[in-house]
MARBA-3410 file (N, C-alpha, C, O; in Angstrom, 1 decimal):
156
6.6,-47.3,-26.9,5.5,-46.5,-27.8,5.8,-47.0,-29.4,5.4,-48.0,-30.0 ~ 6.6,-46.0,-29.8,7.0,-45.9,-31.6,7.4,-47.6,-31.8,7.0,-48.0,-32.9 ~ 7.9,-48.4,-31.0,7.5,-49.3,-31.9,6.6,-50.2,-32.1,6.6,-50.9,-33.1 ~ 5.7,-50.3,-31.1,4.4,-50.8,-30.8,3.0,-50.1,-32.6,2.2,-50.4,-33.4 ~ 3.8,-49.1,-32.0,2.5,-48.0,-33.6,2.8,-48.7,-34.6,1.8,-49.0,-35.3
4.1,-49.0,-35.1,4.9,-49.4,-36.2,4.3,-50.5,-36.4,3.4,-50.5,-37.2 ~ 4.7,-51.5,-35.8,4.0,-53.1,-35.6,3.1,-52.6,-35.8,3.4,-52.2,-36.9 ~ 1.4,-52.0,-35.4,0.5,-51.5,-35.6,0.2,-51.8,-36.8,-0.2,-52.8,-37.4 ~ 0.6,-50.3,-37.2,0.6,-49.9,-38.8,1.5,-51.1,-39.8,1.6,-50.9,-41.0 ~ 1.9,-51.8,-39.5,2.6,-52.8,-40.7,1.9,-53.6,-40.9,1.9,-54.1,-42.1
0.9,-53.9,-40.0,0.2,-55.2,-39.7,-1.4,-54.8,-40.6,-2.1,-55.7,-41.0 ~ -1.7,-53.4,-40.6,-2.5,-52.9,-40.8,-2.2,-52.8,-42.7,-3.1,-53.0,-43.4 ~ -0.8,-52.5,-43.3,-0.2,-52.7,-44.7,0.0,-53.7,-44.6,0.5,-53.9,-45.7 ~ 0.0,-54.9,-44.1,-0.1,-56.4,-44.7,-1.8,-56.8,-44.8,-2.3,-57.9,-45.3 ~ -2.3,-56.1,-44.5,-3.9,-56.6,-44.1,-4.3,-56.2,-45.3,-4.8,-57.1,-46.1
-4.3,-54.9,-45.8,-4.5,-54.5,-47.2,-3.9,-54.7,-48.1,-4.5,-54.6,-49.1 ~ -2.3,-55.1,-48.2,-1.3,-55.4,-48.9,-2.3,-57.3,-49.8,-2.7,-57.4,-51.0 ~ -2.5,-58.1,-48.7,-2.7,-59.5,-48.6,-4.9,-58.8,-50.0,-5.3,-59.3,-51.1 ~ -5.4,-57.9,-49.2,-6.6,-58.0,-50.3,-6.4,-57.5,-51.0,-6.8,-58.2,-51.9 ~ -5.7,-56.6,-51.6,-5.5,-56.2,-52.9,-5.0,-57.0,-53.5,-5.6,-57.1,-54.6
-3.5,-58.0,-53.2,-3.6,-59.0,-54.0,-4.2,-60.3,-54.8,-4.0,-61.1,-55.7 ~ -5.1,-59.9,-53.7,-6.3,-61.0,-53.7,-7.3,-60.5,-55.1,-8.1,-61.2,-55.7 ~ -7.1,-59.4,-55.2,-7.9,-58.7,-56.7,-7.3,-59.1,-57.3,-8.0,-59.5,-58.3 ~ -5.9,-59.2,-57.5,-5.2,-59.9,-59.5,-5.2,-60.9,-59.6,-4.7,-61.9,-59.0 ~ -6.0,-60.8,-60.9,-6.1,-62.1,-61.8,-4.3,-62.7,-62.1,-3.9,-63.7,-61.5
-3.6,-62.0,-62.8,-2.5,-61.9,-63.8,-1.3,-61.8,-62.9,-0.3,-61.8,-63.5 ~ -1.2,-61.8,-61.8,0.0,-61.5,-61.4,-0.5,-62.3,-59.6,-1.6,-62.2,-58.9 ~ 0.2,-62.7,-59.5,0.3,-64.3,-58.5,1.2,-64.0,-57.1,2.4,-64.0,-57.2 ~ 0.5,-63.8,-55.9,1.5,-63.7,-55.6,2.6,-64.7,-54.2,2.3,-65.1,-53.1 ~ 3.4,-64.8,-54.6,4.1,-65.5,-53.6,4.5,-65.4,-52.6,4.2,-66.2,-51.6
5.2,-64.1,-52.5,5.2,-64.0,-50.7,5.1,-62.9,-50.4,4.9,-62.4,-51.5 ~ 5.0,-61.9,-49.6,5.6,-60.4,-48.8,6.9,-60.2,-48.7,7.5,-61.0,-48.0 ~ 7.5,-59.1,-49.2,9.2,-59.1,-49.1,9.2,-58.8,-48.1,8.2,-58.3,-47.6 ~ 10.6,-59.2,-47.0,10.5,-58.4,-45.4,11.0,-57.0,-45.7,11.5,-56.5,-46.7 ~ 10.6,-56.4,-44.5,10.7,-55.2,-44.6,12.2,-54.3,-45.0,12.7,-53.3,-45.7
12.7,-55.4,-43.8,14.3,-55.1,-43.8,15.5,-55.8,-45.0,16.7,-55.7,-45.1 ~ 14.6,-56.4,-46.0,14.9,-57.2,-47.0,16.2,-56.3,-47.8,16.2,-55.1,-47.9 ~ 17.5,-57.3,-48.3,18.3,-56.6,-48.8,17.9,-55.9,-50.0,18.6,-55.0,-50.5 ~ 16.4,-56.4,-50.5,16.5,-56.1,-52.1,15.6,-54.5,-52.4,15.5,-53.7,-53.3 ~ 14.9,-54.7,-50.7,14.6,-53.3,-51.0,15.7,-52.1,-50.3,15.8,-51.0,-50.8
16.1,-52.4,-49.6,17.4,-51.9,-50.0,18.3,-51.1,-50.6,18.8,-50.0,-50.3 ~ 18.5,-52.3,-51.9,19.2,-52.1,-52.5,18.3,-51.0,-54.3,18.8,-50.5,-55.3 ~ 17.1,-51.1,-53.9,16.2,-50.4,-54.9,15.7,-49.6,-54.2,14.6,-49.4,-54.7 ~ 16.1,-48.9,-52.9,15.3,-47.7,-52.1,16.3,-46.3,-53.3,15.9,-45.7,-54.3 ~ 17.2,-46.3,-52.8,18.7,-44.8,-53.9,17.8,-44.5,-55.2,17.1,-43.5,-55.5
18.1,-45.9,-55.8,17.3,-45.9,-57.4,15.6,-44.9,-57.3,15.2,-44.2,-58.2 ~ 15.0,-45.1,-56.2,13.2,-44.8,-56.5,13.6,-43.1,-55.9,13.1,-42.1,-56.3 ~ 14.5,-43.2,-54.9,14.5,-41.7,-54.4,15.2,-40.9,-55.6,14.8,-39.8,-55.5 ~ 15.8,-41.1,-56.1,16.9,-40.6,-57.0,15.1,-40.2,-58.3,14.6,-39.1,-58.4 ~ 15.0,-41.1,-58.7,13.5,-41.0,-59.1,12.9,-39.7,-59.2,12.8,-38.8,-60.1
12.2,-39.8,-57.9,11.8,-38.6,-57.2,12.0,-37.3,-56.9,11.2,-36.4,-56.7 ~ 12.8,-37.2,-57.0,14.1,-35.8,-57.2,13.6,-34.9,-57.8,13.4,-35.3,-58.9 ~ 12.9,-32.8,-57.8,12.4,-33.3,-57.9,12.7,-32.3,-59.7,11.9,-31.6,-60.3 ~ 14.4,-32.7,-60.3,14.5,-32.5,-61.4,14.9,-33.9,-61.7,16.0,-33.7,-62.1 ~ 14.7,-35.0,-61.8,14.9,-36.3,-62.2,14.5,-36.0,-63.6,13.8,-35.1,-63.9
15.2,-36.9,-64.5,14.5,-37.4,-66.0,13.9,-38.3,-65.8,13.9,-39.2,-64.9 ~ 12.8,-38.1,-67.1,12.8,-39.8,-67.0,13.3,-40.1,-68.2,13.9,-39.3,-68.9 ~ 13.1,-41.0,-68.4,13.3,-42.2,-69.2,12.9,-42.3,-70.6,13.6,-42.6,-71.6 ~ 11.1,-41.8,-70.6,9.8,-41.8,-71.6,8.4,-40.4,-70.3,7.8,-40.2,-69.2 ~ 8.4,-40.1,-71.0,7.1,-38.8,-70.7,6.5,-39.2,-72.1,7.0,-39.7,-73.1
5.0,-38.8,-71.7,3.5,-38.9,-72.7,3.4,-37.9,-72.1,4.0,-37.7,-71.0 ~ 2.7,-37.0,-72.7,1.2,-35.9,-72.5,0.4,-36.6,-71.4,0.2,-37.8,-71.4 ~ 0.1,-35.8,-70.7,-1.5,-36.1,-69.9,-3.1,-35.6,-71.4,-3.5,-34.6,-71.9 ~ -3.3,-36.3,-71.4,-4.7,-36.1,-72.2,-5.0,-37.0,-73.1,-5.9,-36.8,-73.9 ~ -4.1,-38.5,-73.2,-4.7,-39.2,-74.7,-5.7,-40.2,-73.6,-6.0,-39.8,-72.5
-6.0,-40.9,-74.0,-7.8,-42.4,-73.4,-6.4,-43.4,-72.3,-5.2,-43.6,-72.3 ~ -7.0,-43.6,-71.9,-6.1,-44.4,-70.9,-5.8,-46.0,-71.3,-5.2,-46.6,-70.4 ~ -6.3,-46.6,-72.4,-6.0,-47.9,-73.1,-4.6,-47.4,-73.6,-3.7,-48.2,-73.5 ~ -4.1,-45.9,-74.2,-3.4,-45.9,-74.9,-2.2,-45.6,-74.0,-1.1,-45.6,-74.5 ~ -2.3,-45.5,-72.8,-1.6,-45.4,-71.8,-1.1,-46.2,-71.2,0.0,-45.9,-70.6
-1.7,-47.3,-71.1,-1.7,-48.9,-71.2,-0.6,-49.5,-72.4,0.4,-50.2,-72.2 ~ -0.8,-49.2,-73.4,-0.3,-49.7,-74.5,1.1,-49.3,-74.4,2.1,-50.1,-74.5 ~ 1.3,-47.1,-74.2,2.7,-47.0,-74.4,3.3,-47.7,-73.5,4.4,-48.1,-73.7 ~ 2.8,-47.9,-72.3,3.8,-48.8,-70.8,4.0,-50.0,-71.7,5.1,-50.1,-72.4 ~ 2.9,-50.7,-71.7,3.6,-51.7,-71.9,4.7,-51.7,-73.2,5.5,-52.7,-73.0
4.9,-51.2,-74.1,5.5,-51.4,-75.4,6.8,-50.7,-74.5,7.4,-51.7,-74.5 ~ 7.4,-49.9,-73.9,9.0,-49.1,-73.0,8.6,-50.4,-72.1,9.6,-51.0,-71.7 ~ 7.7,-50.9,-71.8,8.4,-52.6,-70.4,8.6,-53.2,-71.0,8.9,-54.2,-70.2 ~ 9.0,-53.7,-72.6,8.2,-55.1,-73.3,9.8,-55.8,-72.8,10.0,-56.9,-73.1 ~ 10.8,-55.4,-72.1,11.8,-55.7,-71.8,11.5,-56.6,-70.8,11.9,-57.8,-70.9
10.9,-56.2,-70.1,9.9,-57.5,-69.1,9.2,-58.4,-69.4,8.8,-59.2,-68.6 ~ 8.7,-58.3,-70.9,7.6,-59.0,-70.9,8.4,-60.7,-71.0,7.7,-61.2,-71.8 ~ 9.3,-61.5,-70.7,9.3,-62.9,-70.5,10.1,-63.1,-68.9,10.5,-64.1,-68.3 ~ 9.8,-61.7,-68.5,10.1,-62.2,-67.2,9.1,-62.6,-66.0,8.1,-61.9,-65.8 ~ 9.2,-63.6,-65.3,8.0,-64.4,-64.8,7.7,-63.9,-63.7,6.6,-64.0,-63.2
9.2,-63.3,-62.9,8.4,-63.2,-61.4,9.4,-61.5,-61.0,10.6,-61.3,-61.2 ~ 8.6,-60.5,-60.5,8.5,-59.3,-60.5,8.4,-59.5,-58.8,7.8,-60.2,-58.1 ~ 9.4,-58.3,-58.6,8.9,-57.6,-56.9,8.2,-56.5,-57.5,8.4,-55.8,-58.5 ~ 7.3,-56.5,-56.7,6.4,-55.5,-57.1,5.4,-54.0,-55.6,4.4,-54.3,-55.0 ~ 5.9,-53.2,-55.7,5.2,-52.3,-54.8,4.0,-52.6,-54.6,3.4,-52.4,-55.7
2.9,-53.2,-53.4,1.5,-53.1,-53.8,1.1,-52.1,-53.9,1.3,-51.2,-53.1 ~ 0.0,-52.1,-55.1,-0.8,-50.5,-55.0,-1.2,-50.2,-53.9,-1.6,-50.9,-53.0 ~ -0.9,-48.5,-53.9,-1.7,-48.2,-52.6,-1.2,-48.6,-50.8,-1.8,-48.8,-49.8 ~ 0.1,-48.8,-51.1,0.4,-49.0,-49.7,1.8,-49.5,-49.6,2.4,-49.8,-50.7 ~ 2.5,-49.5,-48.4,4.2,-49.4,-48.1,4.8,-51.1,-48.3,5.9,-51.3,-47.6
4.4,-52.2,-48.9,4.3,-53.1,-48.8,5.1,-53.5,-50.4,4.7,-53.1,-51.5 ~ 5.9,-54.1,-50.3,6.6,-54.9,-51.3,6.0,-56.6,-51.8,5.4,-57.3,-51.0 ~ 6.3,-57.0,-53.0,6.0,-58.6,-53.0,6.3,-59.1,-53.9,6.7,-58.4,-54.9 ~ 6.4,-60.5,-54.0,7.1,-61.1,-54.8,6.1,-62.0,-55.8,5.4,-63.0,-55.5 ~ 6.1,-61.4,-57.4,4.7,-62.1,-57.9,5.3,-62.8,-58.8,6.4,-62.6,-59.2
4.3,-63.7,-59.1,4.4,-64.5,-60.7,4.0,-64.2,-61.4,2.8,-63.9,-60.9 ~ 4.1,-63.8,-62.9,3.3,-62.6,-63.7,3.0,-63.9,-65.0,3.7,-64.4,-65.9 ~ 1.4,-63.9,-64.2,0.9,-64.6,-65.5,0.5,-64.8,-66.9,0.3,-65.7,-67.7 ~ 0.5,-62.9,-66.6,0.0,-62.5,-68.5,1.0,-61.0,-68.6,0.7,-60.0,-67.9 ~ 1.7,-61.0,-69.2,2.8,-59.0,-68.8,1.5,-58.3,-69.5,1.1,-57.5,-68.7
1.0,-58.4,-70.3,0.1,-57.1,-70.6,-0.9,-57.0,-69.8,-1.3,-55.8,-69.6 ~ -1.6,-58.1,-69.1,-2.9,-58.1,-68.1,-1.9,-57.2,-67.3,-1.9,-56.0,-67.1 ~ -1.3,-58.0,-67.0,-0.4,-57.5,-65.7,-0.5,-56.3,-65.1,-1.0,-56.0,-64.1 ~ 0.3,-55.4,-66.2,0.8,-54.1,-66.6,-0.7,-53.3,-66.3,-0.9,-52.5,-65.4 ~ -1.3,-53.6,-67.0,-2.9,-53.0,-67.1,-3.5,-53.4,-65.1,-3.6,-52.5,-64.3
-3.8,-54.6,-64.8,-4.2,-54.4,-63.6,-3.5,-53.2,-62.5,-4.0,-52.5,-61.7 ~ -2.1,-53.5,-62.9,-0.9,-52.4,-62.0,-1.8,-50.9,-62.3,-2.3,-50.3,-61.4 ~ -2.0,-50.5,-63.3,-2.5,-49.4,-63.7,-3.5,-49.1,-63.7,-3.7,-48.0,-64.3 ~ -4.7,-49.7,-63.2,-6.3,-50.2,-62.9,-6.0,-49.6,-61.8,-5.8,-48.3,-61.6 ~ -5.7,-50.9,-60.7,-5.6,-51.1,-59.1,-4.5,-49.8,-58.5,-3.9,-50.0,-57.5
-4.3,-49.1,-58.9,-3.5,-48.1,-58.5,-3.7,-46.9,-58.4,-3.2,-46.1,-59.2 ~ -4.5,-46.4,-57.0,-5.0,-45.3,-57.2,-4.3,-43.1,-57.8,-4.9,-42.0,-57.8 ~ -2.8,-43.7,-58.4,-3.0,-42.5,-59.1,-2.4,-43.2,-60.4,-1.8,-42.2,-60.9 ~ -2.1,-44.1,-61.1,-1.6,-44.7,-61.7,-0.7,-44.4,-61.6,-0.3,-43.4,-62.1 ~ -0.1,-45.0,-61.0,1.6,-44.8,-60.4,1.9,-46.4,-59.7,1.1,-46.9,-58.9
3.0,-47.2,-60.2,3.1,-48.5,-59.8,5.0,-48.5,-59.8,5.6,-47.6,-60.4 ~ 5.6,-49.5,-59.3,6.5,-49.5,-59.1,6.5,-51.4,-59.7,5.5,-52.2,-59.6 ~ 7.9,-51.8,-60.3,8.1,-53.2,-60.7,9.9,-53.5,-60.7,10.7,-53.1,-61.5 ~ 10.1,-54.1,-59.7,11.5,-54.1,-59.8,12.1,-56.1,-59.9,11.5,-57.0,-59.2 ~ 13.3,-56.2,-60.8,12.9,-57.5,-61.6,15.2,-58.1,-60.6,16.3,-57.7,-60.8
14.6,-59.1,-59.9,15.9,-59.1,-58.8,17.0,-60.0,-59.8,18.2,-60.1,-59.6 ~ 16.4,-60.5,-60.8,17.5,-61.3,-61.6,18.3,-60.1,-62.6,19.3,-60.6,-63.0 ~ 18.0,-58.9,-63.1,19.0,-58.4,-63.4,19.5,-57.2,-63.2,20.4,-56.6,-63.8 ~ 18.1,-56.7,-61.4,18.3,-55.3,-61.6,17.8,-54.0,-62.0,18.1,-52.9,-61.7 ~ 17.3,-54.6,-62.6,16.7,-53.3,-63.0,14.6,-52.9,-62.2,13.8,-53.7,-61.8
14.7,-51.6,-62.4,13.8,-50.9,-61.4,13.2,-50.3,-62.2,13.8,-49.4,-62.8 ~ 11.4,-50.5,-62.5,10.8,-49.0,-63.0,10.0,-48.4,-61.8,9.9,-48.9,-60.6 ~ 9.4,-47.3,-62.3,8.3,-46.3,-61.6,7.7,-45.6,-62.8,8.2,-44.9,-63.6 ~ 6.2,-45.9,-62.5,5.8,-45.3,-63.6,5.3,-44.2,-62.3,5.1,-44.5,-61.1 ~ 5.1,-42.9,-62.9,3.6,-42.2,-61.9,3.8,-40.6,-63.0,4.8,-40.2,-63.7
2.3,-40.0,-62.8,2.2,-39.1,-63.4,2.9,-37.8,-62.7,3.6,-37.6,-61.6 ~ 2.5,-36.9,-63.9,3.6,-35.2,-62.9,4.0,-34.6,-63.1,5.2,-34.9,-63.3 ~ 3.7,-33.2,-63.3,3.3,-31.6,-64.0,2.6,-32.1,-65.6,3.4,-32.1,-66.6 ~ 1.7,-32.5,-65.6,0.6,-33.4,-66.8,1.3,-33.8,-67.6,1.4,-33.2,-68.6 ~ 1.8,-34.5,-67.4,3.3,-36.6,-67.6,3.0,-37.4,-67.2,2.5,-37.6,-66.1
3.2,-38.0,-68.0,2.9,-39.2,-67.2,4.2,-40.1,-67.7,4.3,-40.5,-68.9 ~ 5.3,-40.3,-66.7,6.5,-40.4,-66.6,6.7,-41.7,-66.5,6.1,-42.3,-65.6 ~ 7.7,-42.8,-67.4,8.7,-44.3,-67.1,9.5,-43.7,-66.4,9.3,-42.5,-66.6 ~ 10.6,-43.8,-65.4,11.5,-43.9,-65.1,12.1,-45.7,-64.6,11.5,-46.6,-64.0 ~ 13.3,-45.8,-65.2,14.4,-47.4,-65.6,15.5,-47.3,-65.0,16.3,-46.7,-65.7
16.0,-47.6,-64.1,17.4,-47.5,-63.2,17.7,-49.2,-63.0,16.8,-50.1,-62.8 ~ 18.7,-49.3,-63.1,19.7,-50.3,-63.2,20.3,-50.7,-61.5,20.8,-49.7,-61.0 ~ 20.3,-51.5,-61.0,21.0,-51.3,-59.4,21.8,-52.5,-59.7,21.6,-53.4,-60.5 ~ 22.6,-52.4,-58.9,24.1,-53.5,-59.0,23.5,-54.6,-58.0,23.6,-54.3,-56.8 ~ 22.8,-56.2,-58.3,22.1,-57.1,-57.9,24.1,-58.6,-57.2,24.1,-59.7,-56.7
25.1,-57.6,-57.9,26.1,-58.8,-57.4,26.5,-59.1,-55.9,26.9,-60.1,-55.4 ~ 26.2,-57.6,-55.3,26.0,-57.6,-53.7,25.2,-58.4,-53.0,25.4,-58.8,-51.8 ~ 24.5,-58.6,-53.7,23.2,-59.3,-53.0,23.6,-60.8,-53.0,24.0,-61.4,-52.1 ~ 23.2,-61.3,-54.3,23.7,-62.8,-54.7,25.2,-63.2,-53.8,25.2,-64.4,-53.5 ~ 26.3,-62.4,-53.5,27.0,-63.2,-52.6,26.2,-63.2,-51.3,26.0,-64.3,-51.0
25.9,-62.5,-50.7,25.0,-62.6,-49.5,24.8,-64.1,-49.6,24.1,-64.7,-48.7
END
């Protein structure tokens, strides 16, 4: 019974993810990443590390600024992704990952911010192993950046 419930939940998540991805103008869906993907397994430990209670963000900004300034701040901190034309993202408000083509870096960051219910999003770059998660915690907006070893995936 649990397997059937998981399948139903996954199907609902995929329907929601497809709908959300259809709203993006500057991120074009290539495909959804399989739930058991090596890439998801590679990035997951780093994401769990980011969410630990005493984790230290790479960057933080105190809440209280206007929205546009947060978006510009994030764009500036993630400028190393500016020339990366394909990202693996966590679809906002879903438990689904998607491979996307980036049509405009700044607009894509803005859309991720705006489409997320809590202005929290994640981006991974398969080519470099960099994973980024942004979220708000304790009256601060945090950006966590980590690097995973992609050599193990590339050799498969």
